[in-house]
N, C-alpha and C positions, 0 to 999 in steps of 0.2 A: 504494499499499500504506501502510495506516493503521498506523504503529508508535507506540505510546504514548510521548510525551514527559513526562519529569518533570523538576522541578527540586528541590534541596535547600531552596531559598528559599521554595517553597511552604509555607504554614501546615499544610496537611493532608498534607505529603510523607510523612511516617512511616506515616499510616493507609493512603495510596495504594500505599506499598511493601509494607506488610503483606498488603494485597489481593493485589497482583502475585505475591508469593511463596507465597500460600496455596494448598497442595495437599496435599489428603488422598486417599490412595488408598483411596476407597470400596470396601468389600468388597461385592460382587454375592452376595445372599444365594443366589440359585440356582446360581452360579458355586461359591460355599463349599461347598454342598450336594452338586455333582456330583464336587468335588475329593475330599471326604470318603469318599462312596462308594466312589471308584475306589480309595483308598488301602486301605479297608477290604478291598476284594474282591480286590485283589493280595496283600495281606497273608495272605489265607485261602486263594486258590486258586493264587496263584505264576504259573508260566508260563502254565497255562491262561487266566487272567485278562489277562495281557499279549498273548497271541496274539489274544484276542478284541477287546481295545480297538485294537491295532495293525490289526487287519483293518477295524474300523469306521472309525476316524479317519484311518489313512494309506492306506486301501485296498490293502493288501498280503495277499494271500492266501497265507498262510503257516500250514501245520498242524505243522510242526516247530519246536521253539524253537531248537534248533541253527542253523537258517537265519538266525537274527535277527543272527548274528555274522558280521562281515565279516573275511574271512581276513586274516592279516597280508601275506601277499603281495599282495593287492589293494592294501594301504596303500602298499607299496613300489612297485609298478606305478603307481599314481597320481601318485607323486612324480616317478618317473623319466620319465613322459610328459607332465609339464608342459612348456609352451614354454619355452625357456632363459631368457628375460628375467624370466618369472615365478617360475621356479625359484630363479634367482639371488637376486631380492629377498627371496624367502621364506627362503632360507638366511642371507642378510645381517641380514635382520630377527631371525630365531631367534638367532643369535649375538650381536647386540646386547642382545637380552633377556636371554639366559643370562649374559652378562659383566655385567651391571648387577646381575641377582639373586645372584649369586655373593657379591657385597658384603654381602648381609645375613645370611649363613650366621651362626647363632648357636652357639657351642660350650659345652660343659659347662665348669663352674668351681666351686672350693671354697677354703676358707681354714681355718685352725686359730685358734682364739681363745686366751686366756691359760690357760685350763682344760685345754687338750688336746683340746677338742671339735674335729670336724670338721664344717661346714657348707657347704653349697653347691647346686648345681643341675645335674642331668643334663639334656641335650638330645636328645630321641629324634624321629625322623620318624614320621609315620602309617604305617602298615602298607597302607592301601588307600584310595584317593580316587577319587570318581566326579565326571567332567566332563560338564556338560549343554551342548550345542552346538545351537543352532537350526538347523533344517533347512527344507526346503520353497522358498519363494521366497528366504527369507533364507540366505545364505552367509558365514559369518565365520571365516574361517581365522585372522585376527588373534586371536579369541577363544580358540582353540585354543592357540596360542602363549602367550598371556598368563596361561591358568590352567595348562596342563601343563607349561612349562619351570620355573616356581618350584617346583612339586611335585617335579620331576625333581632339581633343584638341592638341594632339603631332603633328598632321600633316600627319598621315598615307595616303599614296596615294588612297589606295583603301582596303575597308573592306568587305570581303566576309564571309557571315553568312550561317551555315548550321544547319537545325533542321528537324529531321525526323516527318513525318506526317503519322502515321499507318493509314491504311485504307482511305487514302486521307482526315483525318480530320485535318484541319489547324485552329491553336489559332488565332483568331482575335488580342487579346492583345499583344501577341508576335510579330505579323506582324506590328501592329500600333507602337510599340516601335522602331522595325527597321528602319521604316519610320522617325520617330522623331529623332531617334539617328544618322540619315544619313548613315546607312548601304547601301552600294553601289550594292550589289548582294545577293540573298538568293537563295539557293538549298534546296530541300526536300528530303535531305538524312540525314542518322544517322549512329551511331554505329562506329565500326573499320574502316568501309569502307569509311565513310566521313573523319576521320582522315587521311587516307591513301591517299584519294583524295586530299586533301588539302596539304599535306605533298610532294606529288610526282607530283601532277597535272595530268590532264587528258587532252583529246581534248576539253572538256566543261568547266571544272572546273580548275580555275587557281590555279598554285602552289603559296603558300604562304610564307612568312618568319617566321611568328611566330603564333602558335595556341593557343588560350586562351578560357576559359569557361569551366563550369562544365559538368560532365557526368556520366554513369554508370561505372562497372567495366571494360566493354569492351572498353570503350571510355578512361579510365585512363590508361589500360594496353597499348592500342595503342599510347598514347601520351608519355608514357614512352619509347616505343620502337623507335619512330620516333624522338626522341630528339637527337640533333646533325646534322641530316637532316635539321629540323627547330627548333626554339626556343618554348618553351611551357612556360606557365605561372607557374604552379605549379602542383603536384599530391596530392590533397588535402584529407585528412582524413574525418572522422565523424565531424560533427558540434560539437561545445562546447562553453558553457558558465561558467563563474566562478563570482560568487557574493561576494564582501566583504560588509558585512552590519554590522553598529553598534546596532541593534536591534530595531531601531526607525521608520523605514520604515513599512508602512501597510503589514502585512505578506501576504496577499492576492495578493499585486503587485509583491513581490519576489516569490512566488510559480508560478505566470503566467510566470514570467520571465525566470523560469526554464523550465517550459513547452514550451516556445518559442522555444528553441533549441531541448529539448527532441522530439518534434513532428515531427523532420526531418526525422528519423529513429531510428531504434533499437539500433542503435551503438552510437547514439549521447550522450554526456556527459554533465550533468548539476550538479553543485558542488556550495555549501554555505559555506562561512568562517563567523563566527560571534563570537564574545566573550560572547554572551547572551545565556546562555544555554536555558531558558525560550523561547526565540525567537525561538529556532530551533524546540521546540515542536510546536509553534503557525505556524511556515510555513508548517509543516508536517500535521497539521489539516486543514489548509488552502489547501493544495494540495488534501488532501483526499476528501475534501467537492467539490472543483472545478473540479477535474478529470473528475466526471460523466458529466459534461457540455462540454466536448471536444470532437467534433467529431473523433479526432485521439487518443482517451483514450487509446487503447490498445499499440499503439505505445510509448504513453508516459509513460505508466506504466512499460513496459518492459525496456525502456532506463533508467528511473530513478532508478529501482530496480537492474539493472545489472551494470550500470555505473555511476549511481548517487551517491552523498554524501552530508549529512549535518554535518559539521564540527566544533567543538568547539575549539577556539584559547584562548590564555591568553589575547591578546590585539590586536588592528589594526595593530600594528607593526609587530606581528609575522604573521598577515595574509597576509601581503605584502610580507614577507619572503618567505611563501608558494606558493603565486600567481607567484613570481619570479620561483621557482622550476618547478611549472605546466607551466608556459609560455602559458596561455590560448589564443584562438582565439579571443573570447570576454571576456571583464572584465567589470564589473560594480561595481563601488564604490558608493554604495548606503549609503553614510554617511553624516554627516551635513557639513563637510568642505572638500570636495574631494581635493581641490588644495593644502591643507596640505600633504596629502598622496601621491600626485603624483610624488614627487622627489623620493619616495622610491619603484616606480614601474619601472622595468628595462626592463621586457619583457612581451609584450602583443600586440596581432594584432591590437586590436581596444579598446581604454578604453571610456567607458560611465559614465560620471562623475554628481553625484548628485541623489536625490531620484526621480526626474521627467524625468531622462534619460534612457528610455527602450531601450534594444538592439534592438528590433523590428525596431525603428526610423532609425537605421544605415543601416538595411537591405533595405529600400526602399527610403527614401526621405530626411534624414539629410544632406547629401552632400559627405562625406568621402566613400571611396570604401569599398563594401561589400566581396569582394574577399580577404580573409586573410588567413595567414599562420595557420595551425592546428597541432595537435599531438607534441606540443612543438617546433615545427620550428620558433615560433617568437622569440627564442633565436638569430636566426640568418637571418630570412627573414622578409620582410614587406609588407604591403597591396599592391594590384595591383594599379598602378598608371600610369600617364603621362611618367615619367621615365622608364616604361618597354616597351615603344613603340618609344623609341629615343636610338639613338646609339652615341657613343663617339669617335671620332677619334683623336689621338694624333696629334699635329702640332709640327715640328721642323723646323726652318729656321736658318742655321748656317752662320754667317758672316765670311769674310777672316780672321780676327782676331781670332774668335772662332774657326775656322777650326783648326788653328795652336796649340791653347791651348788644346782644346777638343781633337785633333788628337793625341797629344803626350800620354794624358791620357788613350785614349782608347786603342791605340797601346800596352801601358804598360800592362793593364788588359788583352788583347787579346792574348799577346804573354804568361802571365802567365797561359791562358787556352790552350795554344798550337794551337791557330786559327790564323795562319800567314796570310790568305788571310784577315782577317779582319783586323788585325795590318796594313796591307800595303794599304788597302782601306782607313784607315783614315790618314795614313803618306803621301801619295800622295799629299793630299791636304795642308799639312804643307809645302811641297816643292814648292808650286806654287808661282811665282814671280810676 
């Protein structure tokens, strides 16, 4: 397997790094046109359009939209009938995710200034949120937990889940996760039509305030188009992992950590930064040896050869500088003293600290959310959390004394902007006796 080797000592290193990181989610014109037409159709015809697309794409011969909903009893049954070990793991993961996100809850606050004005912020949860969960060949119960539990902790009034079930095949683990996470309603629809139904509402499917959750290119395009009508979490790019290692971790561990993201799809990115040139070759040898044991070896090979890299750096300080340039979705600090280097890290979706902290633990059960910014957006974005399901309203209550003082100030600024009604609105209260 030919994984790119780079060194910061190369004259063209930064140009090579830029080429490695370059990823532009090219928008397929035909795909975009298809998605636009589906959104318009669902908005106009509601349930009839949703049923038509579900019959066409998922091969479900359903004539009544009410049949699209999976009964709550079926969700509970799926959970109760899981194998004991699977149910136990799901429960423990849910509890850890819930405990972590309970620390994120924001509360309303206010203060009084010297003039007796009360200023503050009121925090309220969203009324209704839509959760998209991939279906068909893919089954992601972890995505159900990571998207639904923060919403529930935030106090969202109702959580609507959509999951495609091609040929009527339902994934028991996904339905069990929905039950455990407290999802209120589940509909067997997917694709752009599901996003449209959530964004615009139909007679059967309630309109939501925000749509979260991963999906294919059609789902991503639909989410981009309905943003503004509803909120969305993000439009995520391919999965990424960056490992900073001092060369003292078992190379098999590091190779498998790189595999863990490369196996997602051929566009995933996996990069190692280390000051130990011999360690680079040890990891490469481990990767070559371990690849044949992986069921998804062709996907891993393609991802590592096209977008992977093993990079030699001068020292760990330089590795941190490059990491901040990359702003990875997942960053592993596989070093002797990760706390020492944490202050040097400015941009990363999630930071996995120490040799025993594999990224995969964060995907499933550590507690923090696995919905993370990709493609360098960790420079300005954060992991999904409770705060994404809460809204903030500013509070302003002005006293009589404050009206006089602030009114004169506001009027002066309003007149400077040529907005006379603004000025008079403030000045009227100044004259009140």
